C-alpha positions in Angstrom: 5.8 28.3 -11.4 8.8 29.5 -9.2 11.2 28.3 -11.8 9.5 30.0 -14.4 9.4 33.1 -12.6 12.7 33.3 -11.6 14.1 32.5 -15.2 11.8 35.6 -16.1 13.6 37.5 -13.6 16.9 36.5 -14.6 16.0 37.8 -18.1 14.8 40.9 -16.8 18.0 41.4 -14.7 16.0 41.4 -11.3 16.7 37.6 -10.0 19.9 35.8 -9.6 21.2 32.9 -11.6 20.2 30.0 -9.7 20.8 26.0 -9.3 18.8 23.7 -7.6 20.4 20.5 -6.5 17.2 18.1 -5.4 15.7 14.4 -5.4 12.0 14.1 -6.3 9.3 12.2 -4.8 7.9 9.7 -7.4 6.5 11.3 -10.3 6.5 11.9 -14.0 7.0 14.8 -15.9 5.7 15.2 -19.7 7.3 16.9 -22.4 5.5 18.5 -25.7 5.7 14.8 -27.4 4.1 12.8 -24.6 1.1 11.0 -25.5 -1.2 9.7 -22.4 -1.3 6.2 -24.1 2.0 5.8 -23.8 2.0 6.1 -20.3 1.2 2.4 -19.3 1.2 2.7 -15.6 -0.1 6.1 -14.4 0.6 5.4 -10.9 2.2 8.5 -9.5 1.3 12.0 -10.5 2.1 13.3 -13.6 3.5 17.3 -14.5 3.8 19.1 -17.5 7.2 20.1 -17.6 6.8 22.2 -20.9 9.9 20.9 -22.4 10.3 18.6 -25.6 10.4 14.9 -25.3 8.1 12.4 -24.0 7.4 11.3 -20.3 10.1 10.9 -17.7 10.4 9.3 -14.4 11.6 11.1 -11.6 11.6 9.6 -8.1 13.9 8.7 -4.7 18.0 8.1 -5.3 17.9 10.1 -8.6 19.7 13.3 -8.4 18.2 16.1 -10.3 20.1 19.5 -11.5 17.9 22.3 -12.5 20.2 25.1 -13.8 18.9 28.7 -14.5 21.8 30.6 -16.0 21.9 33.5 -18.3 23.4 31.8 -21.4 24.0 35.3 -23.0 26.6 36.5 -20.5 
């Protein structure tokens, strides 16, 4: 929710661009093509990511970068 609000603020010109560098606890994100039957071992929480694709695992040791930029600039 914070990321979506930040992106909307960037679009509106009321928020600065932002880059997050982080490491998630064990979890899955599900994209718009994810089918629940494809997830064979749902031992970690699943979060709807609102992106394309299927399931993606994120966890300790995996560095993640989320980039929120105004690409029109």
